[in-house]
Each structure stands twice: as structure tokens, then as C-alpha cells.
C-alpha positions in Angstrom: -36.2 41.6 1.7 -35.6 44.7 3.1 -34.0 46.3 6.0 -36.2 47.7 7.8 -38.1 44.1 8.9 -35.5 43.8 11.2 -37.7 46.8 13.5 -41.0 46.4 13.7 -44.1 48.3 16.1 -47.2 46.6 16.4 -46.4 44.0 13.0 -45.5 47.5 11.0 -41.5 47.8 9.6 -39.7 51.3 10.7 -40.5 53.6 7.7 -37.4 54.3 5.2 -37.7 58.0 6.2 -37.4 57.1 10.4 -34.6 55.0 9.3 -32.9 57.8 7.5 -33.2 60.4 9.9 -32.0 57.8 12.4 -29.0 57.0 10.2 -28.2 60.7 10.2 -28.4 61.2 14.1 -26.9 58.3 15.0 -23.8 57.8 12.4 -21.6 60.8 14.4 -21.7 58.9 17.1 -20.9 55.6 15.8 -18.2 56.8 13.7 -17.0 58.5 16.4 -17.3 54.6 18.3 -16.3 52.7 15.3 -19.4 50.8 15.7 -20.8 48.0 13.8 -23.5 47.1 11.5 -25.2 45.2 14.3 -24.5 47.7 16.8 -25.7 50.6 14.8 -28.7 48.4 14.0 -29.6 47.5 17.6 -29.4 51.5 19.3 -30.8 52.6 15.8 -33.9 50.1 16.9 -33.8 50.6 20.9 -34.1 54.7 19.5 -36.9 53.7 17.4 -39.5 51.5 19.2 -38.7 54.0 22.1 -39.7 57.5 19.9 -42.9 54.8 19.1 -44.1 54.2 22.4 -43.3 50.5 22.4 -45.0 49.1 25.6 -42.9 45.9 25.2 -40.1 44.5 22.7 -39.0 41.3 22.3 -35.7 41.7 21.1 -33.4 38.9 18.9 -30.0 38.4 19.9 -27.8 39.1 16.7 -24.1 36.7 17.6 -23.8 34.9 21.3 -24.7 36.8 24.0 -22.8 38.1 26.5 -21.0 40.7 24.0 -24.0 41.2 22.1 -25.3 44.9 21.5 -29.0 43.8 22.6 -27.1 42.6 25.9 -27.6 46.2 27.5 -31.0 46.0 28.1 -32.7 44.9 31.4 -35.2 42.7 30.2 -38.3 40.6 31.4 -37.1 37.8 30.9 -34.9 36.6 28.5 -34.5 32.9 26.8 -32.5 30.5 25.0 -33.6 27.8 22.6 -31.3 25.1 22.0 -27.4 24.8 21.3 -25.7 23.8 18.4 -22.6 24.6 16.5 -22.6 28.2 14.7 -20.4 31.2 14.5 -17.5 29.2 15.6 -15.1 32.3 15.4 -16.3 34.3 17.5 -18.2 31.8 20.2 -16.0 28.9 20.8 -15.3 25.6 18.8 -17.4 23.6 21.6 -21.2 23.5 22.1 -19.9 23.9 26.0 -18.2 27.3 25.3 -21.1 28.4 23.0 -23.2 27.8 25.8 -21.6 30.0 28.4 -21.5 33.2 25.9 -25.5 32.6 25.1 -26.5 32.0 28.8 -24.5 35.7 29.4 -27.8 36.9 28.9 -29.7 36.1 31.9 -29.6 39.3 34.3 -30.5 39.3 37.7 -34.6 40.0 38.7 -35.4 38.8 35.6 -36.5 34.9 34.6 -33.7 33.1 32.6 -35.9 30.5 30.2 -33.6 27.4 29.1 -34.8 25.6 26.2 -31.7 23.2 26.0 -32.0 19.6 26.5 -29.0 18.3 27.3 -27.9 18.1 30.4 -24.2 18.3 30.6 -25.3 22.0 28.3 -28.0 23.1 30.5 -25.2 22.5 33.5 -22.9 24.9 31.5 -25.4 27.6 30.9 -27.1 27.5 34.4 -23.5 28.0 35.8 -22.6 30.9 33.2 -26.2 32.3 34.3 -25.3 32.3 38.2 -22.1 33.9 37.1 -24.0 36.9 34.6 -26.8 36.9 37.3 -25.9 36.5 40.1 -25.8 32.8 42.6 -29.9 33.5 43.3 -30.8 33.7 39.3 -34.1 33.1 38.5 -33.2 29.8 36.2 -35.9 27.4 34.3 -35.1 24.3 32.5 -38.0 23.5 29.9 -38.2 19.7 30.9 -36.8 17.7 27.8 -38.6 16.4 25.5 -41.8 18.5 26.2 -43.6 19.7 23.5 -46.5 22.5 22.9 -49.7 20.4 23.3 -52.5 22.8 21.6 -52.9 23.5 18.1 -49.7 25.4 15.7 -49.8 27.0 12.5 -46.2 26.0 12.0 -44.9 23.3 9.9 -42.3 20.7 11.6 -41.4 19.3 14.9 -38.8 21.1 15.9 -41.6 24.2 16.3 -43.3 22.2 18.9 -40.3 22.1 21.2 -39.8 26.1 20.5 -43.5 27.0 20.9 -42.7 25.0 24.2 -40.5 27.4 24.9 -41.5 30.5 24.1 -44.9 28.9 26.2 -42.4 29.7 29.1 -41.1 32.5 28.6 -44.7 34.2 28.3 -45.9 32.7 31.1 -42.9 34.7 33.3 -43.9 37.6 31.9 -44.7 40.0 35.2 -48.0 41.4 34.8 -49.3 43.2 33.0 -47.6 41.7 30.2 -48.7 38.0 31.1 -50.8 37.0 28.4 -54.2 35.0 29.2 -53.8 30.8 28.6 -56.5 31.1 25.6 -54.4 33.9 24.1 -51.5 32.1 24.0 -53.8 29.4 22.0 -55.3 31.5 20.1 -51.9 33.0 18.8 -49.9 29.9 18.4 -52.8 28.5 16.3 -52.3 31.1 13.7 -48.6 32.3 13.8 -46.7 33.0 11.1 -43.4 33.2 10.3 -42.1 34.1 6.6 -39.2 32.1 5.7 -40.0 28.8 7.7 -41.2 26.0 6.0 -43.3 28.6 4.3 -45.4 27.2 1.3 -46.5 29.5 -1.4 -47.5 27.2 -4.2 -45.1 24.5 -5.7 -42.0 26.9 -3.9 -41.3 26.2 -0.5 -38.8 28.5 1.5 -36.8 28.1 4.3 -34.3 29.8 6.1 -32.4 27.2 7.3 -28.4 28.3 7.8 -26.6 25.9 9.9 -26.4 22.1 9.7 -29.1 21.8 12.6 -31.3 24.2 10.9 -30.8 22.3 7.7 -31.2 19.0 9.9 -34.5 20.2 10.9 -35.8 21.5 7.4 -34.8 17.8 6.3 -37.0 16.5 8.5 -39.6 18.3 8.1 -39.4 17.3 4.3 -39.8 14.0 5.0 -42.6 14.4 7.4 -44.6 16.8 4.9 -44.1 14.5 1.8 -44.3 17.8 -0.5 -44.8 16.8 -4.7 -41.8 15.1 -5.9 -39.2 15.9 -8.0 -38.3 18.6 -4.9 -35.2 20.8 -6.6 -33.1 22.5 -4.8 -31.8 26.4 -5.0 -29.2 27.0 -2.8 -27.0 29.7 -1.5 -24.9 29.1 1.6 -22.7 32.0 2.8 -18.9 31.2 2.7 -18.4 31.0 6.3 -21.1 28.4 7.2 -20.4 24.2 7.0 -21.8 24.3 3.8 -20.6 20.4 2.8 -22.1 19.1 5.6 -25.2 21.4 4.9 -24.9 19.9 1.2 -24.9 16.4 2.1 -27.9 16.4 4.4 -30.0 18.4 1.6 -28.9 15.5 -0.8 -30.7 12.9 1.3 -33.9 14.6 0.2 -33.9 16.6 -2.7 -33.8 14.9 -6.1 -32.0 17.9 -8.1 -29.8 21.0 -6.4 -29.0 23.9 -8.0 -25.9 25.9 -6.5 -26.1 28.9 -6.9 -24.6 32.4 -5.3 -27.3 35.0 -3.3 -26.8 38.7 -5.0 -27.2 40.0 -1.5 -24.6 37.8 0.4 -21.7 39.8 -1.7 -18.7 40.0 0.6 -19.9 36.7 3.0 -21.0 34.8 -0.7 -19.7 31.1 -1.1 -16.7 30.2 -3.4 -17.5 29.1 -6.7 -14.5 27.6 -7.6 -14.4 25.8 -4.3 -17.8 24.1 -5.1 -16.8 22.8 -8.0 -13.7 21.3 -6.6 -16.1 19.6 -4.3 -18.5 18.5 -7.0 -15.6 17.0 -8.6 -14.1 15.5 -5.5 -14.1 11.6 -5.5 -13.9 11.5 -2.0 -17.1 13.3 -0.6 -20.4 11.3 0.0 -21.8 10.0 -2.9 -24.8 11.9 -3.8 -28.5 10.4 -4.0 -30.0 13.8 -6.4 -28.3 15.6 -9.4 -26.3 18.4 -8.5 -25.0 21.6 -10.7 -23.8 24.8 -10.0 -25.3 27.9 -11.9 -23.2 30.9 -10.4 -25.8 33.3 -12.3 -28.1 34.0 -10.0 -31.1 34.9 -12.5 -30.1 32.0 -14.9 -29.9 29.0 -11.6 -33.4 30.9 -10.6 -34.4 29.5 -13.9 -33.4 26.5 -14.3 -34.4 25.4 -11.0 -38.2 26.0 -12.0 -37.4 23.4 -14.8 -40.2 20.6 -14.6 -43.0 19.4 -12.1 -42.8 19.3 -8.8 -41.8 21.4 -5.6 -39.0 24.3 -5.7 -37.3 24.4 -1.9 -35.3 27.7 -1.5 -32.8 27.3 1.4 -29.2 28.0 2.6 -29.6 31.7 3.8 -31.4 34.2 5.0 -30.3 36.2 1.4 -31.2 33.3 -1.0 -35.1 33.1 0.6 -35.1 36.9 0.2 -33.1 37.6 -2.7 -35.9 34.8 -4.7 -38.6 36.3 -3.2 -37.6 39.1 -4.5 -36.9 38.7 -7.8 -40.7 36.5 -7.9 -42.5 39.4 -6.7 -43.4 38.0 -3.7 -44.0 39.7 -0.3 -42.9 39.0 3.1 
């Protein structure tokens, strides 16, 4: 919902004053080097966290890994959760190519945690990690099928696997940063991630934005069994595999409203494509009823008609824009 959410210290977002100050200071360098938005944001984040005296940082890679701007750091530990098709324009057209790029965050002297389960992909990541971190790289593979066994506040079976990977990362931290097991259990039992199967009354928000994320969302809906009918408000970025994502969603929702998230301007999907796709007699037969309402406010009003559950998904933009329109905080 806000740029400030990208940079937090102890749960407190960076202030508007600090954002303005760092942009003012960094803009000449950014312009000089032709830095991208994300590269500039990364520099801003590192500068602000250092200035505020952060002792340890949790840094999420923006795109891939090997060539990502966050990869200038020397980590205490690095990790990759799993590999799926996404950002093929930049990372490659196969899982193996994407895995190679992501394993580029491995560094000498820091454990590298692999959460991927498929042996052939794990092998690629191990090979790439030894190129990035050296032949004696400390590579630790989370066993296939390993799930976190303690209480977990996050919904969805996939989060138990994510938690197992997160637990492996925490155990790999050096002293004095490694938390005790009882603190890990307490944290996992109370953790909250806004926008990830985030239930707010009749509203269910999930920022799934690629086929794998939508598959996890659909599996969770089948398990959670939210009140029917399920009305879905969906807006997906144009470069994503949106036909596949919509076909998956069709299996678990009763009604879908396709719209354009206002904050996705410049990356939005094309309503003309959607009209043609909805009319295409060769697309998979639909179980749910679907309608296209490009006007966001009109779509938001239409999706609330009737009882049941309103699912909002397709991108971070979609969830953020709806939360903002409804006056909900993240």
C-alpha cells in the first residue's frame, strides 16, 4: 500500500521524511549510473538501515539472484525456497536456468539453504552455488517432504514447508544471532504476513501473482472451505501467465470479476486481450461465471454483491489497491 513498507526496522516502516532525504542524497549517483528503480531502492534501504543502527537485516532478492542489486551483500546465511516459472524474460525459460540464477546468492563463508525438493533442480543449484561460493561451499538441503511440525499461525499447507526452510535458516545463523528453539516456536505460532491468505471478515486477500502461487492459493481454499459463494476480484500484471492462472482459479471460485488495479499502470494487463480470451471458444470450459469490468471502482462494487466470501488476488498491486480503497491497514 505504501513504498515505505519495503524498508522496515523492528516492524516500523521508514518515515516519509527519511525517504525524501535519501532520495535527495542518492539521486545524483542514481542518475550518474543510470540506476533502476529497484537498484536505487536497494541503495536507499541499505543506507537507511545502516543509519538507524540495524544489527541484522533480512534482505529479499528482487529478481533472480546472481545479478540482482541485493547480491552486493555478504550474508550470514542465504536461502532459496523453491523454483518455479516466473520472470522468464530475465531469468531463463527453464527451471534449471532459473535455478542457476537464484543460486548465485550463495557466498563463501555463509551457509546456503536450499528448500527446493526436486533432485534435478537441487543438483543444478548445488553446482551453481559451488561456482558462486567456491568448491567448499556450505550447502544445506532441506529434506524433501520436510514440514514444520510446531504450531504455525499462517494458513495453507505450503507455509509448513516455507516454515521448515525458515527454521533451517535460523538454525544456520552464527552466534549471537541464532534464536533459541523456544523463541522460534513462539514466533511461528504468532507470525502474521499481510496479504498471504489474509482473512478480514468476508474478505480474503492473497498476493499470489504467478501460476505456482495461484496453485497454492487454490489448494488452501479447498482446505479452508470459505463461505460460499466465493466472488473473486482479480487483476494480474500483463507479463504474467494470466490465462493459466485464471483457469486454475476457475476451479475454486464461483464468480470472477476481472479488473485493472490502478497502481499497476504501465504493467497492467490489456482489457482487449481479456475480452478476446473470455470470448474464445477454444479456452477451457469455465466452471465459474466471469465478467470484465476494467473500471476498478465499479469492479470493487460489483464483486461485493451477494453473500459469501470476496477473494482479492492476482498481484501485490491488486491487494494493496483494494485494502487502500476499503480503508484497511496492512
